[in-house]
FIMARVEX-708185 format. One record per residue (C-alpha): residue in one letter; x, y, z; residue number from 1. Coordinates in steps of 0.001 Angstrom, whole numbers, plus 500000, padded with zeros to 6 digits. Layout:
% residues N
> A  X  Y  Z  NUM
...
//
This chain:
% residues 290
> M  723108  492074  059818  1
> I  719562  492299  058457  2
> R  718745  490258  055370  3
> H  715985  488308  053656  4
> A  715779  484687  054706  5
> T  716555  481874  052256  6
> D  715471  478260  051933  7
> N  718583  477300  053897  8
> D  717146  479131  056922  9
> I  713888  477152  057154  10
> T  715007  474853  059985  11
> R  716240  477795  062071  12
> L  713106  479831  061380  13
> K  710890  476956  062478  14
> K  712918  476472  065646  15
> L  712680  480176  066561  16
> W  708917  480096  065826  17
> H  708391  477089  068094  18
> T  710502  478538  070912  19
> N  708553  481825  070900  20
> F  704999  480798  070018  21
> H  704894  477143  071194  22
> D  702777  476095  068212  23
> S  702579  472472  067102  24
> Q  704937  471236  064416  25
> D  701959  470718  062107  26
> Y  701048  474387  062413  27
> I  704627  475569  061928  28
> N  704932  473412  058815  29
> F  701642  474907  057580  30
> V  703030  478433  058046  31
> Y  706144  477764  055984  32
> S  704524  475605  053331  33
> R  701277  477488  052738  34
> I  701299  481040  054126  35
> T  704757  482394  053518  36
> T  708131  481725  051948  37
> P  711584  482570  053325  38
> A  711817  485450  050838  39
> D  708946  487171  052690  40
> T  710823  486949  055994  41
> L  713424  489379  057297  42
> V  715988  488097  059781  43
> Y  718518  489736  062062  44
> E  721695  487668  062111  45
> V  724384  488016  064772  46
> D  727579  485961  064579  47
> G  725916  483588  062165  48
> K  722839  483091  064360  49
> I  719307  484199  063475  50
> V  718268  486080  066617  51
> S  715139  487861  065382  52
> M  712664  487588  062502  53
> L  709450  488946  061055  54
> T  707376  488189  057978  55
> I  705690  490675  055637  56
> I  702275  489824  054194  57
> P  700725  492321  051740  58
> V  697069  493205  052431  59
> N  694743  496105  051666  60
> F  693209  498599  054044  61
> A  689843  499075  052348  62
> Y  687479  501976  052949  63
> Y  684734  503599  050903  64
> G  685873  501976  047672  65
> L  689539  502822  048158  66
> A  692392  500418  048849  67
> V  695530  501404  050732  68
> K  698480  499095  050156  69
> T  699356  497776  053593  70
> M  702063  495611  055148  71
> Y  700903  493069  057743  72
> V  703753  492241  060125  73
> Y  703407  488571  061019  74
> G  705382  486102  063116  75
> A  707616  488737  064731  76
> A  709898  486957  067202  77
> T  713222  487392  068974  78
> S  715222  484686  070709  79
> K  714780  485043  074474  80
> K  718535  485235  074955  81
> Y  718745  488285  072688  82
> E  715696  490263  073830  83
> G  716118  493903  074829  84
> R  719013  494593  072475  85
> G  717069  496457  069789  86
> Y  717021  493695  067177  87
> M  713247  493764  066656  88
> S  713274  497567  066528  89
> G  715902  497334  063815  90
> L  713881  494783  061874  91
> L  710733  496903  062077  92
> K  712533  500001  060799  93
> F  714122  498019  057975  94
> A  710745  496476  057046  95
> E  709015  499859  057055  96
> D  711694  501451  054854  97
> Y  711548  498448  052536  98
> A  707746  498686  052376  99
> R  707829  502408  051546  100
> D  710137  501659  048614  101
> F  707468  499329  047226  102
> G  704562  501735  047666  103
> F  703117  500488  050955  104
> Q  701384  503273  052851  105
> M  700680  501581  056164  106
> S  701958  498829  058454  107
> V  699647  496811  060717  108
> L  700145  494067  063284  109
> V  698403  492189  066100  110
> P  700363  492258  069402  111
> G  700559  488838  071033  112
> N  700024  490167  074567  113
> R  699230  493357  076503  114
> F  702898  494213  077108  115
> L  703551  494313  073371  116
> F  701023  497119  072874  117
> K  703446  499322  074830  118
> F  706431  497997  072880  119
> Y  704909  498790  069483  120
> K  703463  502124  070644  121
> A  706997  503260  071472  122
> R  707878  502444  067853  123
> G  705143  504569  066313  124
> Y  702212  502151  066187  125
> N  698755  503175  067404  126
> A  696052  500903  068799  127
> D  693683  501926  066009  128
> F  691843  498637  065559  129
> N  689236  497748  068146  130
> C  686379  495240  068289  131
> R  683176  494991  070301  132
> V  682905  491921  072492  133
> L  679525  491023  073947  134
> K  677584  488176  075488  135
> I  674271  487153  073943  136
> K  671589  487368  076607  137
> P  668000  486073  076515  138
> G  665762  488459  074593  139
> M  668567  490087  072592  140
> I  667445  488289  069434  141
> S  663870  489107  068485  142
> Q  661399  486231  068449  143
> S  660350  487446  065001  144
> I  663690  486184  063668  145
> V  663068  482590  062643  146
> S  665842  480507  061113  147
> D  664149  479135  058008  148
> V  667044  476865  056969  149
> D  669573  474877  058954  150
> Y  673079  476252  058845  151
> T  675932  474061  057641  152
> D  679445  473844  059021  153
> N  682483  474270  056817  154
> T  680684  474320  053481  155
> I  681218  477978  052600  156
> T  684050  478649  050143  157
> P  686704  481363  050473  158
> G  685129  483104  047477  159
> Q  681674  483141  049072  160
> L  683070  484384  052381  161
> F  685019  487110  050576  162
> E  681871  488428  048889  163
> I  679778  488354  052097  164
> R  682572  489989  054055  165
> R  683116  492688  051445  166
> E  679410  493570  051373  167
> A  679068  493543  055172  168
> L  682134  495753  055626  169
> S  681531  498061  052662  170
> R  680927  501014  054992  171
> I  683395  500012  057682  172
> P  687117  500642  057039  173
> N  688814  497269  057352  174
> I  691795  495077  056624  175
> E  690771  493053  053596  176
> W  691988  489526  052912  177
> N  691857  488453  049269  178
> V  690384  485071  048301  179
> R  693769  483338  048253  180
> Q  694610  484613  051722  181
> L  691173  483607  053000  182
> N  691965  480074  051892  183
> F  694948  480175  054257  184
> V  692659  481522  056982  185
> F  690345  478531  056403  186
> E  693247  476124  056838  187
> D  694395  478033  059914  188
> L  690912  477706  061455  189
> R  690786  473977  060766  190
> L  694146  473433  062448  191
> Y  692772  475169  065550  192
> K  689536  473129  065312  193
> E  687329  476159  064711  194
> S  684251  475967  062472  195
> I  682569  478283  059976  196
> A  678777  478143  060069  197
> Y  677055  479236  056859  198
> Y  673462  480442  056481  199
> N  671745  481061  053154  200
> G  668017  481718  053551  201
> R  665272  484273  053230  202
> Y  667165  486917  055219  203
> G  670232  486690  053002  204
> E  673629  485099  053629  205
> S  675820  485092  056714  206
> Y  678678  483204  058282  207
> A  680025  482777  061789  208
> V  683523  481630  062713  209
> Y  683081  479904  066046  210
> S  684567  477457  068506  211
> K  683197  475564  071461  212
> K  684799  476531  074765  213
> G  683690  474041  077408  214
> S  679938  474529  077735  215
> G  680056  477873  075893  216
> I  680512  479116  072337  217
> F  682862  481863  071189  218
> I  682007  483490  067849  219
> K  685178  485095  066536  220
> E  683451  486812  063633  221
> C  679858  486960  062373  222
> L  679009  488979  059281  223
> G  676169  488866  056798  224
> T  674547  490557  053834  225
> A  671872  491748  056298  226
> N  671714  491987  060087  227
> D  668745  489616  060183  228
> A  670789  486985  058344  229
> S  673443  487175  061077  230
> L  670786  487070  063792  231
> A  669141  484013  062225  232
> L  672481  482219  062129  233
> I  673404  483071  065725  234
> K  669952  482003  066886  235
> D  670263  478664  065096  236
> I  673746  478055  066533  237
> I  672309  478609  070015  238
> L  669291  476347  069377  239
> K  671411  473508  068030  240
> N  674168  473604  070634  241
> S  672346  474796  073799  242
> P  675437  476550  075170  243
> K  675422  478052  078647  244
> E  677124  481162  077305  245
> V  677669  482754  073893  246
> S  680195  485514  073233  247
> V  680592  487275  069902  248
> V  683166  489670  068447  249
> L  681840  492403  066148  250
> P  683174  495514  064395  251
> V  682754  498659  066476  252
> G  680792  500288  063638  253
> C  678510  497317  063000  254
> K  674752  497909  063484  255
> L  674253  494396  064877  256
> F  673655  494739  068647  257
> E  674723  498332  068066  258
> F  674645  499543  071678  259
> E  675906  496365  073325  260
> G  679347  495137  074270  261
> E  682690  496540  075304  262
> R  685590  497749  073216  263
> M  688592  495456  073027  264
> Q  691961  496500  071645  265
> Y  692934  494200  068815  266
> G  695415  495537  066276  267
> M  697812  498410  065715  268
> A  698705  500551  062725  269
> K  701498  502873  061669  270
> R  701150  505179  058686  271
> L  704168  504980  056407  272
> D  703098  508121  054552  273
> S  702615  511586  056024  274
> R  699018  511040  057146  275
> G  697829  510728  060728  276
> P  696306  507817  062663  277
> I  693110  506126  061508  278
> S  691470  505627  064905  279
> D  688734  508170  064126  280
> M  687459  505797  061421  281
> D  686764  502975  063928  282
> P  688484  500560  061524  283
> Y  688181  496787  061814  284
> M  690566  493878  061518  285
> N  689920  490254  062413  286
> L  690491  486714  061173  287
> M  694161  487636  061079  288
> L  696795  484931  060867  289
> D  697963  485792  064386  290
//
């Protein structure tokens, strides 16, 4: 039986989450206290046991001033003992039908591993969302770019990030988080000990979500009101931290380091209306609660 979860299911949902994703209890509590409620979660129940679940988060697919109402499938999990019996397929179909009834035109998700790309493809999802991943090499940032102000960590607000992100992605189709959802993203980043560097200087504004990986730095997202603002921030991060290696993830259609990097599959989409795939748009999704 497929149904919406209730408050009485919280303990079982948390247990299934931990068994499948191995997150800390603090993170699991954060998920169910801040990001979602049981009413947003669909469960498949067999003989009184919750064997599979997924959560629906409403987002927008934004492009060229338009907004397509989109369902983000989050926290999809099936008990190991019950895998391969079609329970997740049933949940996905139920969720998609439910979403259509409420005017959603697309469903998106981020597969947790390479195998799952095949699983979701067989259920109508396309690997439409890609990123560019590249390593910053000496000479890639012009010497004419001079960071005129020191960046600060974790001082940018969700509202400021929303405005910078919206301007930077105005010509790139993307999954758009609203300010409230970005606040959850901020909390998610803090729990995983990631930082958000913020630059506000003569080149404009920019931010970089980054983490230190051993002697290197991984920049999960870097966007700005101008390319030079992003370059100034990256340059300052390098100067202050002296990492041996710096990797950065960028939208495929971003002009920053335009001809550098390799494509990386990231997210998948399924149109719930009669339209075709969106891969020809080179759409972007990142900072997902994944």
